[in-house]
Gaussian input, Z-matrix of N, CA and C with variables (Angstrom, degrees):
# hf/3-21g

backbone

0 1
 N
 C     1     B1
 C     2     B2     1     A1
 N     3     B3     2     A2     1     D1
 C     4     B4     3     A3     2     D2
 C     5     B5     4     A4     3     D3
 N     6     B6     5     A5     4     D4
 C     7     B7     6     A6     5     D5
 C     8     B8     7     A7     6     D6
 N     9     B9     8     A8     7     D7
 C    10    B10     9     A9     8     D8
 C    11    B11    10    A10     9     D9
 N    12    B12    11    A11    10    D10
 C    13    B13    12    A12    11    D11
 C    14    B14    13    A13    12    D12
 N    15    B15    14    A14    13    D13
 C    16    B16    15    A15    14    D14
 C    17    B17    16    A16    15    D15
 N    18    B18    17    A17    16    D16
 C    19    B19    18    A18    17    D17
 C    20    B20    19    A19    18    D18
 N    21    B21    20    A20    19    D19
 C    22    B22    21    A21    20    D20
 C    23    B23    22    A22    21    D21
 N    24    B24    23    A23    22    D22
 C    25    B25    24    A24    23    D23
 C    26    B26    25    A25    24    D24
 N    27    B27    26    A26    25    D25
 C    28    B28    27    A27    26    D26
 C    29    B29    28    A28    27    D27
 N    30    B30    29    A29    28    D28
 C    31    B31    30    A30    29    D29
 C    32    B32    31    A31    30    D30
 N    33    B33    32    A32    31    D31
 C    34    B34    33    A33    32    D32
 C    35    B35    34    A34    33    D33
 N    36    B36    35    A35    34    D34
 C    37    B37    36    A36    35    D35
 C    38    B38    37    A37    36    D36
 N    39    B39    38    A38    37    D37
 C    40    B40    39    A39    38    D38
 C    41    B41    40    A40    39    D39
 N    42    B42    41    A41    40    D40
 C    43    B43    42    A42    41    D41
 C    44    B44    43    A43    42    D42
 N    45    B45    44    A44    43    D43
 C    46    B46    45    A45    44    D44
 C    47    B47    46    A46    45    D45
 N    48    B48    47    A47    46    D46
 C    49    B49    48    A48    47    D47
 C    50    B50    49    A49    48    D48
 N    51    B51    50    A50    49    D49
 C    52    B52    51    A51    50    D50
 C    53    B53    52    A52    51    D51
 N    54    B54    53    A53    52    D52
 C    55    B55    54    A54    53    D53
 C    56    B56    55    A55    54    D54
 N    57    B57    56    A56    55    D55
 C    58    B58    57    A57    56    D56
 C    59    B59    58    A58    57    D57
 N    60    B60    59    A59    58    D58
 C    61    B61    60    A60    59    D59
 C    62    B62    61    A61    60    D60
 N    63    B63    62    A62    61    D61
 C    64    B64    63    A63    62    D62
 C    65    B65    64    A64    63    D63
 N    66    B66    65    A65    64    D64
 C    67    B67    66    A66    65    D65
 C    68    B68    67    A67    66    D66
 N    69    B69    68    A68    67    D67
 C    70    B70    69    A69    68    D68
 C    71    B71    70    A70    69    D69
 N    72    B72    71    A71    70    D70
 C    73    B73    72    A72    71    D71
 C    74    B74    73    A73    72    D72
 N    75    B75    74    A74    73    D73
 C    76    B76    75    A75    74    D74
 C    77    B77    76    A76    75    D75
 N    78    B78    77    A77    76    D76
 C    79    B79    78    A78    77    D77
 C    80    B80    79    A79    78    D78
 N    81    B81    80    A80    79    D79
 C    82    B82    81    A81    80    D80
 C    83    B83    82    A82    81    D81
 N    84    B84    83    A83    82    D82
 C    85    B85    84    A84    83    D83
 C    86    B86    85    A85    84    D84
 N    87    B87    86    A86    85    D85
 C    88    B88    87    A87    86    D86
 C    89    B89    88    A88    87    D87
 N    90    B90    89    A89    88    D88
 C    91    B91    90    A90    89    D89
 C    92    B92    91    A91    90    D90
 N    93    B93    92    A92    91    D91
 C    94    B94    93    A93    92    D92
 C    95    B95    94    A94    93    D93
 N    96    B96    95    A95    94    D94
 C    97    B97    96    A96    95    D95
 C    98    B98    97    A97    96    D96
 N    99    B99    98    A98    97    D97
 C   100   B100    99    A99    98    D98
 C   101   B101   100   A100    99    D99
 N   102   B102   101   A101   100   D100
 C   103   B103   102   A102   101   D101
 C   104   B104   103   A103   102   D102
 N   105   B105   104   A104   103   D103
 C   106   B106   105   A105   104   D104
 C   107   B107   106   A106   105   D105
 N   108   B108   107   A107   106   D106
 C   109   B109   108   A108   107   D107
 C   110   B110   109   A109   108   D108
 N   111   B111   110   A110   109   D109
 C   112   B112   111   A111   110   D110
 C   113   B113   112   A112   111   D111
 N   114   B114   113   A113   112   D112
 C   115   B115   114   A114   113   D113
 C   116   B116   115   A115   114   D114
 N   117   B117   116   A116   115   D115
 C   118   B118   117   A117   116   D116
 C   119   B119   118   A118   117   D117
 N   120   B120   119   A119   118   D118
 C   121   B121   120   A120   119   D119
 C   122   B122   121   A121   120   D120
 N   123   B123   122   A122   121   D121
 C   124   B124   123   A123   122   D122
 C   125   B125   124   A124   123   D123
 N   126   B126   125   A125   124   D124
 C   127   B127   126   A126   125   D125
 C   128   B128   127   A127   126   D126
 N   129   B129   128   A128   127   D127
 C   130   B130   129   A129   128   D128
 C   131   B131   130   A130   129   D129
 N   132   B132   131   A131   130   D130
 C   133   B133   132   A132   131   D131
 C   134   B134   133   A133   132   D132
 N   135   B135   134   A134   133   D133
 C   136   B136   135   A135   134   D134
 C   137   B137   136   A136   135   D135
 N   138   B138   137   A137   136   D136
 C   139   B139   138   A138   137   D137
 C   140   B140   139   A139   138   D138
 N   141   B141   140   A140   139   D139
 C   142   B142   141   A141   140   D140
 C   143   B143   142   A142   141   D141
 N   144   B144   143   A143   142   D142
 C   145   B145   144   A144   143   D143
 C   146   B146   145   A145   144   D144
 N   147   B147   146   A146   145   D145
 C   148   B148   147   A147   146   D146
 C   149   B149   148   A148   147   D147
 N   150   B150   149   A149   148   D148
 C   151   B151   150   A150   149   D149
 C   152   B152   151   A151   150   D150
 N   153   B153   152   A152   151   D151
 C   154   B154   153   A153   152   D152
 C   155   B155   154   A154   153   D153
 N   156   B156   155   A155   154   D154
 C   157   B157   156   A156   155   D155
 C   158   B158   157   A157   156   D156
 N   159   B159   158   A158   157   D157
 C   160   B160   159   A159   158   D158
 C   161   B161   160   A160   159   D159
 N   162   B162   161   A161   160   D160
 C   163   B163   162   A162   161   D161
 C   164   B164   163   A163   162   D162
 N   165   B165   164   A164   163   D163
 C   166   B166   165   A165   164   D164
 C   167   B167   166   A166   165   D165
 N   168   B168   167   A167   166   D166
 C   169   B169   168   A168   167   D167
 C   170   B170   169   A169   168   D168
 N   171   B171   170   A170   169   D169
 C   172   B172   171   A171   170   D170
 C   173   B173   172   A172   171   D171
 N   174   B174   173   A173   172   D172
 C   175   B175   174   A174   173   D173
 C   176   B176   175   A175   174   D174
 N   177   B177   176   A176   175   D175
 C   178   B178   177   A177   176   D176
 C   179   B179   178   A178   177   D177
 N   180   B180   179   A179   178   D178
 C   181   B181   180   A180   179   D179
 C   182   B182   181   A181   180   D180
 N   183   B183   182   A182   181   D181
 C   184   B184   183   A183   182   D182
 C   185   B185   184   A184   183   D183
 N   186   B186   185   A185   184   D184
 C   187   B187   186   A186   185   D185
 C   188   B188   187   A187   186   D186
 N   189   B189   188   A188   187   D187
 C   190   B190   189   A189   188   D188
 C   191   B191   190   A190   189   D189
 N   192   B192   191   A191   190   D190
 C   193   B193   192   A192   191   D191
 C   194   B194   193   A193   192   D192
 N   195   B195   194   A194   193   D193
 C   196   B196   195   A195   194   D194
 C   197   B197   196   A196   195   D195
 N   198   B198   197   A197   196   D196
 C   199   B199   198   A198   197   D197
 C   200   B200   199   A199   198   D198
 N   201   B201   200   A200   199   D199
 C   202   B202   201   A201   200   D200
 C   203   B203   202   A202   201   D201
 N   204   B204   203   A203   202   D202
 C   205   B205   204   A204   203   D203
 C   206   B206   205   A205   204   D204
 N   207   B207   206   A206   205   D205
 C   208   B208   207   A207   206   D206
 C   209   B209   208   A208   207   D207
 N   210   B210   209   A209   208   D208
 C   211   B211   210   A210   209   D209
 C   212   B212   211   A211   210   D210
 N   213   B213   212   A212   211   D211
 C   214   B214   213   A213   212   D212
 C   215   B215   214   A214   213   D213
 N   216   B216   215   A215   214   D214
 C   217   B217   216   A216   215   D215
 C   218   B218   217   A217   216   D216
 N   219   B219   218   A218   217   D217
 C   220   B220   219   A219   218   D218
 C   221   B221   220   A220   219   D219
 N   222   B222   221   A221   220   D220
 C   223   B223   222   A222   221   D221
 C   224   B224   223   A223   222   D222
 N   225   B225   224   A224   223   D223
 C   226   B226   225   A225   224   D224
 C   227   B227   226   A226   225   D225
 N   228   B228   227   A227   226   D226
 C   229   B229   228   A228   227   D227
 C   230   B230   229   A229   228   D228
 N   231   B231   230   A230   229   D229
 C   232   B232   231   A231   230   D230
 C   233   B233   232   A232   231   D231
 N   234   B234   233   A233   232   D232
 C   235   B235   234   A234   233   D233
 C   236   B236   235   A235   234   D234
 N   237   B237   236   A236   235   D235
 C   238   B238   237   A237   236   D236
 C   239   B239   238   A238   237   D237
 N   240   B240   239   A239   238   D238
 C   241   B241   240   A240   239   D239
 C   242   B242   241   A241   240   D240
 N   243   B243   242   A242   241   D241
 C   244   B244   243   A243   242   D242
 C   245   B245   244   A244   243   D243
 N   246   B246   245   A245   244   D244
 C   247   B247   246   A246   245   D245
 C   248   B248   247   A247   246   D246
 N   249   B249   248   A248   247   D247
 C   250   B250   249   A249   248   D248
 C   251   B251   250   A250   249   D249
 N   252   B252   251   A251   250   D250
 C   253   B253   252   A252   251   D251
 C   254   B254   253   A253   252   D252

   B1=1.4524
   B2=1.5176
   B3=1.2922
   B4=1.4574
   B5=1.5237
   B6=1.3323
   B7=1.4539
   B8=1.5152
   B9=1.3216
   B10=1.4528
   B11=1.5220
   B12=1.2943
   B13=1.4592
   B14=1.5237
   B15=1.3304
   B16=1.4700
   B17=1.5286
   B18=1.3286
   B19=1.4635
   B20=1.5182
   B21=1.3087
   B22=1.4573
   B23=1.5234
   B24=1.3068
   B25=1.4610
   B26=1.5284
   B27=1.3351
   B28=1.4634
   B29=1.5297
   B30=1.3229
   B31=1.4657
   B32=1.5292
   B33=1.3130
   B34=1.4653
   B35=1.5206
   B36=1.3281
   B37=1.4630
   B38=1.5283
   B39=1.3189
   B40=1.4719
   B41=1.5247
   B42=1.3223
   B43=1.4672
   B44=1.5206
   B45=1.3212
   B46=1.4628
   B47=1.5212
   B48=1.3225
   B49=1.4669
   B50=1.5266
   B51=1.3282
   B52=1.4667
   B53=1.5228
   B54=1.3287
   B55=1.4635
   B56=1.5230
   B57=1.3031
   B58=1.4594
   B59=1.5140
   B60=1.3234
   B61=1.4596
   B62=1.5180
   B63=1.3348
   B64=1.4708
   B65=1.5243
   B66=1.3252
   B67=1.4658
   B68=1.5197
   B69=1.3307
   B70=1.4575
   B71=1.5285
   B72=1.3231
   B73=1.4627
   B74=1.5255
   B75=1.3361
   B76=1.4654
   B77=1.5302
   B78=1.3380
   B79=1.4667
   B80=1.5233
   B81=1.3326
   B82=1.4662
   B83=1.5146
   B84=1.3407
   B85=1.4691
   B86=1.5199
   B87=1.3242
   B88=1.4664
   B89=1.5204
   B90=1.3224
   B91=1.4570
   B92=1.5284
   B93=1.3331
   B94=1.4602
   B95=1.5199
   B96=1.3397
   B97=1.4694
   B98=1.5218
   B99=1.3176
   B100=1.4625
   B101=1.5254
   B102=1.3237
   B103=1.4699
   B104=1.5213
   B105=1.3314
   B106=1.4752
   B107=1.5234
   B108=1.3188
   B109=1.4634
   B110=1.5148
   B111=1.3238
   B112=1.4593
   B113=1.5240
   B114=1.3199
   B115=1.4667
   B116=1.5260
   B117=1.3262
   B118=1.4701
   B119=1.5227
   B120=1.3286
   B121=1.4603
   B122=1.5252
   B123=1.3164
   B124=1.4654
   B125=1.5309
   B126=1.3230
   B127=1.4651
   B128=1.5255
   B129=1.3310
   B130=1.4639
   B131=1.5178
   B132=1.3276
   B133=1.4576
   B134=1.5147
   B135=1.3371
   B136=1.4634
   B137=1.5252
   B138=1.3316
   B139=1.4660
   B140=1.5217
   B141=1.3460
   B142=1.4596
   B143=1.5225
   B144=1.3304
   B145=1.4655
   B146=1.5181
   B147=1.3186
   B148=1.4639
   B149=1.5174
   B150=1.3095
   B151=1.4636
   B152=1.5203
   B153=1.3238
   B154=1.4616
   B155=1.5098
   B156=1.3259
   B157=1.4588
   B158=1.5266
   B159=1.3255
   B160=1.4568
   B161=1.5251
   B162=1.3386
   B163=1.4567
   B164=1.5130
   B165=1.3362
   B166=1.4613
   B167=1.5225
   B168=1.3152
   B169=1.4577
   B170=1.5236
   B171=1.3182
   B172=1.4534
   B173=1.5223
   B174=1.3234
   B175=1.4499
   B176=1.5139
   B177=1.3081
   B178=1.4554
   B179=1.5162
   B180=1.3076
   B181=1.4529
   B182=1.5155
   B183=1.2977
   B184=1.4499
   B185=1.5219
   B186=1.3221
   B187=1.4624
   B188=1.5198
   B189=1.3167
   B190=1.4551
   B191=1.5250
   B192=1.3218
   B193=1.4609
   B194=1.5158
   B195=1.3093
   B196=1.4513
   B197=1.5221
   B198=1.3103
   B199=1.4565
   B200=1.5244
   B201=1.3110
   B202=1.4528
   B203=1.5196
   B204=1.3262
   B205=1.4448
   B206=1.5230
   B207=1.3149
   B208=1.4591
   B209=1.5134
   B210=1.3025
   B211=1.4596
   B212=1.5125
   B213=1.3063
   B214=1.4569
   B215=1.5164
   B216=1.3155
   B217=1.4545
   B218=1.5167
   B219=1.2978
   B220=1.4577
   B221=1.5074
   B222=1.2723
   B223=1.4657
   B224=1.5039
   B225=1.2883
   B226=1.4621
   B227=1.5229
   B228=1.3200
   B229=1.4680
   B230=1.5140
   B231=1.3271
   B232=1.4667
   B233=1.5257
   B234=1.3106
   B235=1.4608
   B236=1.5230
   B237=1.3218
   B238=1.4540
   B239=1.5319
   B240=1.3099
   B241=1.4685
   B242=1.5019
   B243=1.3307
   B244=1.4461
   B245=1.5144
   B246=1.3345
   B247=1.4817
   B248=1.5144
   B249=1.3225
   B250=1.4736
   B251=1.5245
   B252=1.2815
   B253=1.4497
   B254=1.4946
   A1=108.32
   A2=114.08
   A3=119.96
   A4=108.69
   A5=116.94
   A6=121.31
   A7=108.72
   A8=115.38
   A9=118.48
   A10=108.85
   A11=116.60
   A12=121.81
   A13=111.69
   A14=117.82
   A15=121.02
   A16=110.93
   A17=117.28
   A18=120.75
   A19=110.89
   A20=116.94
   A21=121.52
   A22=111.08
   A23=117.35
   A24=121.85
   A25=110.85
   A26=117.78
   A27=121.49
   A28=110.19
   A29=117.60
   A30=120.86
   A31=110.23
   A32=117.81
   A33=120.59
   A34=112.00
   A35=118.32
   A36=121.66
   A37=110.34
   A38=117.97
   A39=121.22
   A40=110.00
   A41=117.26
   A42=120.77
   A43=110.30
   A44=118.00
   A45=121.75
   A46=111.09
   A47=117.17
   A48=120.73
   A49=110.55
   A50=116.71
   A51=120.17
   A52=111.47
   A53=117.53
   A54=121.02
   A55=113.59
   A56=118.61
   A57=121.10
   A58=110.32
   A59=115.22
   A60=121.31
   A61=114.40
   A62=117.03
   A63=120.41
   A64=111.42
   A65=116.10
   A66=119.81
   A67=110.06
   A68=117.32
   A69=121.12
   A70=111.01
   A71=116.28
   A72=120.98
   A73=111.06
   A74=117.48
   A75=119.95
   A76=111.05
   A77=117.38
   A78=120.31
   A79=109.52
   A80=116.97
   A81=120.93
   A82=112.55
   A83=116.61
   A84=120.22
   A85=111.34
   A86=116.49
   A87=120.54
   A88=111.39
   A89=116.34
   A90=120.24
   A91=110.96
   A92=116.99
   A93=120.60
   A94=112.50
   A95=116.66
   A96=120.08
   A97=111.29
   A98=116.17
   A99=119.91
   A100=110.96
   A101=117.36
   A102=120.65
   A103=110.24
   A104=117.24
   A105=119.84
   A106=111.56
   A107=117.17
   A108=120.35
   A109=111.79
   A110=116.94
   A111=120.88
   A112=110.61
   A113=117.30
   A114=120.56
   A115=111.01
   A116=116.59
   A117=120.85
   A118=110.45
   A119=116.81
   A120=120.55
   A121=111.21
   A122=117.39
   A123=120.73
   A124=110.53
   A125=117.18
   A126=119.98
   A127=111.60
   A128=117.38
   A129=120.52
   A130=110.65
   A131=117.61
   A132=121.38
   A133=111.56
   A134=116.77
   A135=120.17
   A136=110.69
   A137=117.27
   A138=120.56
   A139=110.53
   A140=116.99
   A141=121.11
   A142=111.17
   A143=117.34
   A144=120.34
   A145=111.16
   A146=117.49
   A147=119.62
   A148=110.70
   A149=118.53
   A150=121.21
   A151=110.69
   A152=118.17
   A153=122.17
   A154=113.10
   A155=118.19
   A156=119.67
   A157=111.67
   A158=118.01
   A159=119.79
   A160=112.44
   A161=117.55
   A162=120.81
   A163=111.68
   A164=116.75
   A165=120.16
   A166=110.47
   A167=116.31
   A168=120.32
   A169=109.41
   A170=115.92
   A171=121.48
   A172=108.49
   A173=115.99
   A174=120.92
   A175=109.03
   A176=115.39
   A177=121.20
   A178=107.72
   A179=115.94
   A180=120.18
   A181=109.86
   A182=115.97
   A183=121.39
   A184=108.82
   A185=115.70
   A186=119.99
   A187=111.99
   A188=117.70
   A189=120.03
   A190=109.91
   A191=113.96
   A192=118.94
   A193=109.18
   A194=115.87
   A195=120.43
   A196=109.79
   A197=115.69
   A198=120.97
   A199=109.56
   A200=115.39
   A201=120.08
   A202=108.19
   A203=116.04
   A204=121.56
   A205=108.80
   A206=115.22
   A207=119.24
   A208=108.68
   A209=115.60
   A210=119.84
   A211=109.12
   A212=115.34
   A213=120.29
   A214=108.00
   A215=115.50
   A216=120.11
   A217=108.40
   A218=114.41
   A219=118.72
   A220=108.15
   A221=115.89
   A222=120.73
   A223=109.88
   A224=114.95
   A225=119.03
   A226=108.71
   A227=118.24
   A228=120.47
   A229=112.58
   A230=118.35
   A231=120.66
   A232=110.44
   A233=117.81
   A234=119.11
   A235=110.86
   A236=118.28
   A237=120.55
   A238=109.93
   A239=116.16
   A240=119.53
   A241=111.05
   A242=119.02
   A243=121.99
   A244=111.58
   A245=117.26
   A246=119.55
   A247=112.04
   A248=116.19
   A249=119.23
   A250=111.61
   A251=119.50
   A252=121.78
   A253=113.40
   D1=131.34
   D2=-178.56
   D3=-116.55
   D4=112.13
   D5=177.93
   D6=-95.98
   D7=123.09
   D8=173.84
   D9=-102.92
   D10=-178.73
   D11=-175.40
   D12=-64.10
   D13=-38.74
   D14=-178.30
   D15=-65.12
   D16=-42.23
   D17=179.44
   D18=-63.30
   D19=-44.32
   D20=178.95
   D21=-62.96
   D22=-41.14
   D23=179.26
   D24=-64.22
   D25=-42.70
   D26=179.38
   D27=-64.19
   D28=-42.66
   D29=179.43
   D30=-63.36
   D31=-43.16
   D32=179.19
   D33=-64.21
   D34=-40.02
   D35=178.64
   D36=-65.60
   D37=-42.13
   D38=179.51
   D39=-64.20
   D40=-43.46
   D41=178.66
   D42=-63.66
   D43=-39.82
   D44=178.44
   D45=-64.65
   D46=-39.13
   D47=179.05
   D48=-68.21
   D49=-41.78
   D50=-177.03
   D51=-68.74
   D52=-50.43
   D53=-173.72
   D54=-90.13
   D55=-31.99
   D56=-176.54
   D57=88.36
   D58=161.84
   D59=-175.03
   D60=-65.67
   D61=-45.80
   D62=-177.18
   D63=-67.14
   D64=-43.92
   D65=-179.05
   D66=-66.33
   D67=-39.14
   D68=179.40
   D69=-64.84
   D70=-37.74
   D71=177.60
   D72=-66.43
   D73=-42.39
   D74=179.54
   D75=-68.28
   D76=-35.17
   D77=176.20
   D78=-63.69
   D79=-42.84
   D80=178.03
   D81=-62.95
   D82=-41.72
   D83=177.76
   D84=-63.28
   D85=-45.40
   D86=179.46
   D87=-62.61
   D88=-40.93
   D89=178.89
   D90=-65.74
   D91=-39.63
   D92=177.24
   D93=-63.60
   D94=-42.52
   D95=177.42
   D96=-63.31
   D97=-39.50
   D98=-179.75
   D99=-65.62
   D100=-41.62
   D101=179.88
   D102=-66.25
   D103=-43.14
   D104=178.06
   D105=-63.25
   D106=-41.42
   D107=177.49
   D108=-63.63
   D109=-39.69
   D110=178.73
   D111=-64.94
   D112=-44.34
   D113=178.60
   D114=-62.71
   D115=-41.73
   D116=179.37
   D117=-62.75
   D118=-42.80
   D119=179.33
   D120=-65.87
   D121=-38.36
   D122=177.82
   D123=-64.69
   D124=-41.95
   D125=178.73
   D126=-65.69
   D127=-39.76
   D128=177.88
   D129=-66.61
   D130=-36.31
   D131=177.93
   D132=-65.32
   D133=-39.26
   D134=177.62
   D135=-66.71
   D136=-38.65
   D137=177.96
   D138=-64.66
   D139=-41.42
   D140=179.54
   D141=-64.63
   D142=-38.53
   D143=-179.49
   D144=-66.38
   D145=-41.93
   D146=-179.18
   D147=-72.92
   D148=-37.78
   D149=179.21
   D150=-76.98
   D151=-30.84
   D152=-176.86
   D153=-71.22
   D154=-25.84
   D155=-177.81
   D156=-71.47
   D157=-26.98
   D158=-179.79
   D159=-94.35
   D160=-21.61
   D161=-177.29
   D162=-107.03
   D163=-176.70
   D164=179.64
   D165=-70.25
   D166=152.47
   D167=179.94
   D168=-77.83
   D169=148.68
   D170=-179.47
   D171=-95.89
   D172=134.87
   D173=178.73
   D174=-129.19
   D175=150.33
   D176=176.21
   D177=-86.43
   D178=126.32
   D179=-178.80
   D180=-105.66
   D181=139.52
   D182=179.42
   D183=-93.60
   D184=128.59
   D185=179.79
   D186=-86.11
   D187=-21.96
   D188=-177.47
   D189=-102.95
   D190=161.13
   D191=178.17
   D192=-87.28
   D193=166.65
   D194=177.74
   D195=-69.80
   D196=154.94
   D197=179.78
   D198=-71.39
   D199=141.00
   D200=177.13
   D201=-112.70
   D202=134.26
   D203=-178.18
   D204=-113.43
   D205=137.59
   D206=176.22
   D207=-84.82
   D208=151.14
   D209=-179.86
   D210=-77.38
   D211=136.43
   D212=176.48
   D213=-120.53
   D214=139.64
   D215=179.33
   D216=-105.53
   D217=131.01
   D218=176.05
   D219=-115.60
   D220=142.28
   D221=179.59
   D222=-156.92
   D223=-179.58
   D224=179.83
   D225=-75.91
   D226=155.70
   D227=179.64
   D228=-61.31
   D229=-28.58
   D230=179.39
   D231=-66.56
   D232=-39.31
   D233=-178.64
   D234=-71.20
   D235=-28.15
   D236=177.44
   D237=-70.95
   D238=-36.07
   D239=178.75
   D240=-69.47
   D241=-32.39
   D242=179.57
   D243=-66.37
   D244=-32.83
   D245=-179.68
   D246=-70.02
   D247=-32.45
   D248=-178.24
   D249=-75.10
   D250=-22.95
   D251=-175.04
   D252=-79.34

């Protein structure tokens, strides 16, 4: 696919007509914030990997205990009536 200047200009004009100036600006701002956040997270991840290899590993600890379930017996109604008799 070969995009020339005219094709790019037509696509930009159509997008501007569909979304409008304000909406297009807010989409650009949101996209910029997302890219900056992604880059920041990638840099922090690289720092953690290099620092983590020399130090202790980090683990998520659970403060609560596991759920305990009581045993329930299911049976036919006739067998339940036999126990009461």
